[in-house]
C-alpha positions as CSV (number, residue, x, y, z in Angstrom):
1,X,-63.6,-1.2,179.1
2,X,-61.1,1.8,177.8
3,X,-57.2,1.9,177.7
4,X,-57.3,3.8,180.8
5,X,-58.9,0.9,182.8
6,X,-56.5,-1.5,181.4
7,X,-53.6,0.6,182.5
8,X,-55.0,1.2,186.2
9,X,-55.2,-2.8,186.6
10,X,-51.6,-3.1,185.5
11,X,-50.4,-0.4,188.0
12,X,-52.6,-1.9,190.6
13,X,-51.1,-5.3,189.9
14,X,-47.6,-4.2,189.8
15,X,-48.0,-2.4,193.1
16,X,-49.3,-5.2,195.1
17,X,-46.7,-7.5,193.5
18,X,-43.9,-4.8,194.4
19,X,-45.3,-4.9,198.1
20,X,-45.3,-8.6,198.4
21,X,-41.6,-8.8,197.1
22,X,-40.9,-6.1,199.4
23,X,-42.4,-7.7,202.8
24,X,-40.3,-10.9,201.6
25,X,-37.0,-9.3,201.5
26,X,-37.1,-6.8,204.1
27,X,-34.7,-7.2,207.3
28,X,-36.2,-8.5,210.2
29,X,-37.1,-5.8,212.9
30,X,-38.0,-8.1,215.9
31,X,-36.1,-7.1,219.1
32,X,-33.4,-10.0,219.0
33,X,-32.7,-9.8,215.7
34,X,-29.7,-7.7,215.9
35,X,-28.4,-9.9,218.7
36,X,-29.0,-13.0,216.4
37,X,-26.9,-11.3,213.7
38,X,-24.1,-10.3,216.0
39,X,-24.0,-13.9,217.4
40,X,-23.8,-15.3,213.7
41,X,-20.9,-13.0,213.2
42,X,-19.3,-14.2,216.1
43,X,-19.6,-17.7,215.4
44,X,-18.1,-17.1,212.1
45,X,-15.1,-15.5,213.5
46,X,-14.6,-17.7,216.5
47,X,-13.9,-20.9,214.2
48,X,-10.7,-22.2,214.6
49,X,-8.5,-22.7,211.1
50,X,-8.8,-26.5,210.9
51,X,-12.8,-26.6,211.6
52,X,-15.3,-26.5,208.8
53,X,-18.5,-24.9,208.8
54,X,-21.7,-26.8,209.6
55,X,-23.4,-28.2,206.3
56,X,-22.5,-30.2,203.0
57,X,-18.9,-29.6,201.8
58,X,-18.2,-30.1,198.1
59,X,-14.6,-31.2,197.0
60,X,-13.3,-29.5,193.9
61,X,-11.6,-32.0,191.4
62,X,-8.0,-32.5,191.4
63,X,-6.4,-30.1,188.4
64,X,-9.0,-27.9,187.8
65,X,-7.2,-24.9,189.6
66,X,-3.8,-25.4,187.8
67,X,-2.2,-26.7,191.3
68,X,-1.3,-30.1,189.6
69,X,1.5,-28.3,187.1
70,X,-0.7,-28.8,184.0
71,X,-0.6,-32.4,183.7
């Protein structure tokens, strides 16, 4: 097999891989996707200041952000 054949194989593999990555990371285009995006943004804006978002919350250890006066 010549060098051109190996080059052709590499180009084909790269194109197939690029196509797969593009398919996995493209924006959804179904009818309700824009409605879902809007609803997600409204939910984020509609939270009261005292409420926390759903999901796990990690607490930062005290003294790492300089709020304790450097002690």
